C-alpha positions in Angstrom: 13.6 50.9 51.0 15.1 48.8 48.2 16.7 45.5 49.3 20.3 46.0 50.2 21.5 43.3 47.9 19.7 44.7 44.9 20.9 48.2 45.5 24.5 47.0 46.0 24.4 45.1 42.7 23.0 48.1 40.9 25.7 50.4 42.0 28.3 47.7 41.4 27.5 48.1 37.7 29.0 51.6 37.9 32.0 50.6 40.0 34.2 51.1 36.9 33.2 54.8 37.2 33.5 55.1 40.9 36.8 53.3 41.5 39.0 55.9 39.7 37.3 58.7 41.7 37.9 57.0 45.1 40.9 54.7 44.9 43.3 55.1 42.1 46.0 57.7 41.6 46.9 58.9 38.2 50.1 57.6 36.6 53.1 59.9 36.7 53.3 62.5 33.9 56.1 62.6 31.4 55.9 66.3 30.9 53.5 69.3 31.5 52.0 71.9 29.2 51.2 75.4 30.4 47.6 76.5 29.7 47.8 79.8 27.9 46.6 82.8 29.8 46.7 81.0 33.2 49.1 79.6 35.7 47.7 76.1 35.2 49.6 73.1 33.9 48.3 70.1 32.0 50.0 66.8 32.8 50.8 64.6 29.8 51.5 60.9 30.0 53.1 59.4 26.9 52.4 55.9 25.7 54.3 54.9 22.5 57.6 53.9 21.0 60.7 55.6 22.2 61.7 56.6 18.7 58.6 57.1 16.6 58.7 57.6 12.9 58.6 61.2 11.8 55.2 60.7 10.2 53.8 58.4 12.9 50.4 59.5 14.2 50.1 61.4 17.4 46.8 60.8 19.3 45.7 63.2 22.0 43.5 61.2 24.3 41.5 63.6 26.5 40.5 61.3 29.4 36.8 61.4 30.3 35.4 62.8 33.5 35.9 59.5 35.4 39.6 59.6 35.2 42.1 57.1 33.7 40.7 53.6 33.3 41.7 50.2 32.0 39.8 50.5 28.7 41.4 53.7 27.3 44.8 52.5 28.7 44.4 49.2 26.8 43.4 51.0 23.5 46.3 53.4 23.9 48.8 50.6 24.1 47.2 49.0 21.1 47.7 52.2 19.2 51.3 52.3 20.3 51.9 48.8 19.0 50.8 50.2 15.6 53.5 52.8 15.8 51.4 55.7 17.1 52.2 57.9 20.1 49.4 58.6 22.6 49.4 61.6 24.9 47.0 60.7 27.8 45.7 63.9 29.4 43.4 64.0 32.4 42.2 67.6 32.4 40.1 67.3 35.5 42.9 66.0 37.5 45.5 68.5 36.1 43.2 71.4 37.0 42.2 69.9 40.4 38.5 70.0 39.4 35.8 67.8 40.8 34.6 65.1 38.4 31.0 66.3 38.1 28.9 66.6 35.0 28.6 70.4 35.5 32.4 70.9 35.9 33.1 68.9 32.7 30.5 70.8 30.7 31.9 74.1 32.0 35.4 73.5 30.8 36.6 76.2 28.5 38.7 75.7 25.4 42.1 76.8 26.7 43.3 73.5 28.3 42.6 71.3 25.3 43.5 74.1 22.9 46.9 74.5 24.6 47.4 70.8 24.3 46.7 70.9 20.6 49.1 73.8 20.1 51.9 71.9 21.7 51.1 68.7 19.9 51.0 70.1 16.3 54.4 71.6 16.9 55.7 68.0 16.6 54.8 68.1 12.9 53.1 64.7 12.9 49.6 63.7 11.8 47.6 64.6 14.9 44.1 63.8 16.1 42.3 64.5 19.4 40.0 61.9 20.9 37.3 62.4 23.5 34.3 60.5 24.8 30.9 61.3 26.4 30.7 64.8 28.0 34.4 65.5 27.4 33.5 65.9 23.7 32.3 69.4 24.6 35.8 70.3 25.9 37.4 68.8 22.8 35.4 70.9 20.4 35.9 74.0 22.4 39.6 73.3 22.5 39.7 72.9 18.7 38.0 76.2 18.2 40.3 77.9 20.7 43.3 76.6 18.9 41.8 77.4 15.5 41.5 81.1 16.5 45.2 81.2 17.2 46.8 79.1 14.5 48.1 80.1 11.1 47.5 76.6 9.7 44.4 74.8 10.9 45.3 71.8 8.7 48.0 70.9 11.2 45.4 69.1 13.2 43.5 66.3 11.4 40.4 66.8 13.6 38.6 65.1 16.4 37.3 61.6 17.0 34.3 61.7 19.3 33.2 58.4 20.9 29.5 58.4 21.9 29.7 62.2 22.4 27.2 63.9 24.7 27.1 67.5 23.4 23.8 68.5 25.1 23.5 71.2 27.8 21.8 68.8 30.1 18.5 67.0 30.6 15.5 69.2 30.0 12.0 68.6 31.4 11.2 65.1 30.3 9.6 65.1 26.8 11.1 68.4 25.7 13.8 68.5 23.1 17.3 68.8 24.6 19.5 71.7 23.5 23.0 71.3 22.0 25.8 73.5 23.3 26.6 76.3 20.9 30.0 74.9 20.2 28.3 72.4 17.9 27.2 75.3 15.7 30.6 76.9 15.9 32.6 73.8 14.9 33.8 73.8 11.2 36.9 71.6 11.6 36.6 67.9 10.7 34.9 65.5 13.2 34.4 61.8 13.2 31.6 60.5 15.5 31.8 56.8 16.6 28.2 56.1 17.7 27.1 52.8 19.4 24.0 51.4 17.7 22.4 50.8 21.1 23.5 54.1 22.6 21.2 56.6 24.2 21.7 59.3 21.5 21.6 57.0 18.5 18.3 58.4 17.3 19.6 62.0 17.7 22.7 61.3 15.6 21.3 62.5 12.3 20.3 65.8 13.9 23.8 66.3 15.4 25.5 65.5 12.0 23.2 68.0 10.2 24.1 70.7 12.7 27.8 70.1 12.2 27.5 70.1 8.5 25.5 73.3 8.6 28.4 74.9 10.5 30.8 73.8 7.8 32.4 70.8 9.6 33.2 67.8 7.3 31.4 65.6 9.8 31.7 61.8 9.4 29.8 59.1 11.3 30.5 55.5 12.0 27.8 53.3 13.6 29.2 50.6 16.0 26.8 47.6 15.8 25.3 45.7 18.8 26.9 47.8 21.6 25.9 50.6 23.9 27.6 53.6 25.3 30.7 53.4 27.6 31.6 50.0 26.0 35.4 50.7 26.1 35.2 51.6 29.7 34.0 48.1 30.6 37.4 46.6 30.3 38.2 45.3 33.8 42.0 45.5 33.7 44.7 47.0 31.5 45.7 44.9 28.5 49.2 46.1 27.8 50.4 43.4 25.4 47.3 42.5 23.5 43.6 43.0 23.2 43.0 39.3 22.5 40.8 37.4 24.9 38.7 40.3 26.0 35.5 38.4 25.3 36.4 36.1 28.2 35.7 38.9 30.7 33.2 41.2 29.0 30.3 41.1 26.6 31.6 39.6 23.3 30.1 42.4 21.1 31.8 45.0 23.3 35.0 43.1 23.3 35.0 43.2 19.5 34.3 46.9 19.5 37.2 47.6 21.8 39.5 45.5 19.7 38.3 47.5 16.6 38.7 51.0 18.2 42.5 51.5 17.7 42.0 50.8 13.9 39.0 53.1 13.7 41.0 55.9 15.3 44.0 55.4 13.0 41.7 55.1 9.9 40.0 58.4 10.8 43.3 60.4 10.7 43.9 60.4 6.9 40.1 60.8 6.3 40.0 63.9 8.6 43.3 65.2 7.3 42.0 65.2 3.7 38.9 67.2 4.5 38.6 71.0 4.5 40.1 72.9 7.4 38.6 76.4 7.4 40.6 79.4 8.7 37.6 81.4 9.9 36.1 80.6 13.3 32.4 80.8 13.9 30.7 82.8 16.5 29.3 81.2 19.7 25.7 81.8 20.9 26.3 83.1 24.4 22.9 81.8 25.5 24.0 78.2 24.9 27.4 78.0 26.4 26.6 76.9 29.9 24.9 73.7 31.2 21.3 73.7 32.3 20.2 72.5 35.7 18.7 69.1 35.7 15.0 69.0 36.5 14.2 66.5 39.3 10.9 65.4 40.8 7.6 65.2 38.9 7.2 68.3 36.7 3.9 69.6 35.5 3.8 69.9 31.7 1.4 71.3 29.2 -1.0 68.4 28.6 -0.2 66.6 25.4 -1.6 63.4 23.9 0.6 60.4 25.0 2.1 58.6 22.0 0.7 55.1 21.3 2.9 52.0 21.5 2.6 48.3 21.1 5.4 46.3 22.7 5.9 42.7 23.8 6.7 42.2 27.5 8.8 39.5 29.2 5.8 37.1 29.3 5.3 37.4 25.6 2.1 39.5 26.0 1.5 42.7 24.0 1.3 45.8 26.0 -0.3 49.0 24.8 -1.4 52.3 26.3 -5.1 52.0 27.0 -7.3 54.8 25.7 -10.3 53.5 27.7 -8.6 53.3 31.1 -10.3 55.3 33.9 -7.2 56.0 35.9 -3.5 56.9 35.6 -1.0 55.2 33.4 2.7 55.6 34.1 5.0 55.1 31.1 8.5 54.5 32.5 11.7 54.1 30.4 14.6 52.3 32.2 17.6 50.1 31.7 19.5 47.5 33.8 22.7 49.5 33.4 21.2 52.5 35.1 21.4 52.3 38.9 18.8 55.0 39.5 16.4 53.1 37.3 16.8 49.9 39.3 16.6 51.8 42.7 13.2 53.3 42.0 11.5 50.0 40.9 10.5 48.8 44.4 8.9 52.1 45.2 7.0 51.9 41.9 5.7 48.5 43.0 4.6 49.9 46.3 2.7 52.7 44.6 1.1 50.3 42.2 -0.2 48.3 45.2 -2.1 51.3 46.5 -4.2 51.6 43.4 -4.5 48.1 41.9 -7.5 49.0 39.8 -6.8 52.6 38.8 -3.0 52.7 38.2 -1.2 50.9 35.4 2.6 51.0 35.1 4.6 50.1 32.0 8.3 49.7 32.8 9.7 49.9 29.3 13.2 48.5 29.0 15.4 50.5 26.6 17.3 48.6 23.9 17.8 45.4 25.9 17.1 41.8 25.2 14.3 39.8 26.8 16.8 37.1 27.8 19.0 39.6 29.7 16.0 41.2 31.3 14.6 37.9 32.6 17.9 37.0 34.1 18.2 40.4 35.7 14.8 40.3 37.2 15.5 36.9 38.7 18.9 38.0 40.0 17.4 41.1 41.7 14.5 39.1 43.1 11.8 41.5 41.7 8.2 40.3 42.0 6.4 42.9 40.0 2.7 43.4 39.4 3.3 45.5 36.3 4.7 44.4 32.9 8.2 45.0 31.5 7.7 45.7 27.8 10.8 45.7 25.6 11.7 48.6 23.4 14.4 46.8 21.4 15.4 49.7 19.0 14.5 52.6 21.3 11.8 53.9 18.9 9.1 54.3 21.5 11.5 56.1 23.8 12.4 58.4 20.9 8.6 59.0 20.3 8.2 60.1 23.9 11.3 62.2 23.7 13.1 60.3 26.5 16.5 61.8 27.0 17.8 60.7 30.4 17.2 57.5 32.3 15.0 56.8 34.0 12.3 58.9 32.4 8.6 58.6 33.3 5.4 60.1 32.0 2.1 60.3 33.9 -1.0 59.9 31.7 -4.4 60.7 33.0 -7.8 59.3 31.9 -8.0 62.0 29.2 -5.1 60.3 27.4 -2.7 63.2 28.0 0.6 63.5 29.7 0.3 65.9 32.7 3.5 65.2 34.6 7.0 63.9 33.7 10.3 63.2 35.4 13.7 62.5 34.0 15.4 61.2 37.1 14.9 58.4 39.5 12.5 59.2 42.4 10.8 57.5 45.3 7.3 56.8 44.0 5.4 56.1 47.2 6.0 59.5 48.9 3.1 61.7 50.0 4.1 64.2 47.3 3.8 61.7 44.5 0.7 60.2 46.0 -1.0 63.6 46.0 -0.2 64.1 42.3 -1.6 60.6 41.5 -4.8 61.5 43.3 -5.0 64.8 41.5 -4.8 63.0 38.1 -7.4 60.4 39.2 -9.9 63.2 39.3 -9.4 63.9 35.5 -12.1 62.3 33.5 -11.8 60.8 30.0 -12.7 63.1 27.1 
């Protein structure tokens, strides 16, 4: 088992996600909106001036699956100080849905669409904002509303912050599949993509799909930060966003401070773009999420991509083509609890086969300085190297989608098994697979 302190520290990094699920109650709603065709109601909390100008922006903030948090709250108040009105909407809470990945990805268009219909009746410049997996519900809501409106230009469009628009994690190494709503979105969209985000290298493909559908898709790269950056604010900043760098990463603090302006700047840009009347058809085969593959999965053997990366000791690590054994190429990050949790069992597995098993724990888009401090803090004493993939290019070459992701390479230089989740590596089941691969000879 992993040391208690290390495991506690790992999960503490996700406390900002867990606290809203376990402890906090949502703030009281100012009014409710009926969801068309159902008996459901959507609670709306208003943040903004008491008497907004007639042309002041209206921002529909669709809270992500983790519930209301200090970061979005702080950004909403910053928008209000600029004269905008923010409608904060927690769809999962309003509909009494569990905050799971599957439930979020299964949300239909009616809840957000009904919200948009009510908002555009105000006659103000209106934009809908969503992050992460909630971006799927935002696009579905826009299309739902588009099917029912006489004037699609009433809505400027959507601002999607590090959107996750994929149906789920496929077998590791296979290309993930976008939800069909991406190919059925032709209203304007702005994507705010962190440079160090997991989907940065897939951004061009996403934009091309949106453009092919007819959406005037815009992209803004946010430098030096990773996903979830605005959720790392520790407490609500109601009066000002100044001083955030004292309690969070300075690059993330600057990005949070810039987010209100980026949302407001997106509204006239999106408003001036085309707003087609015609809605596009959905592919019924790509509307539901896929089940995540767990455990080591056999794959059609394929040659493992080469790499050369520098590890924390300053040594160059590369996949060996003359190694008579098994090489495990693992992609992980310190912000991923499952990644951290599996490391001790990887070390135990490595100790069983000191001469015939090599492990490369490749750190995804993180600095050597941060990694060295992390390893010291966790007390890891590892026999295998930690190469650094600073720009994520090696992870992209392997097709890593979720974290952790691992690939098992036999002596023939081919990948025979992969896994896109954290596992316990020293189980009899894994050991049997390693022994099976040790029987494969080099070509």
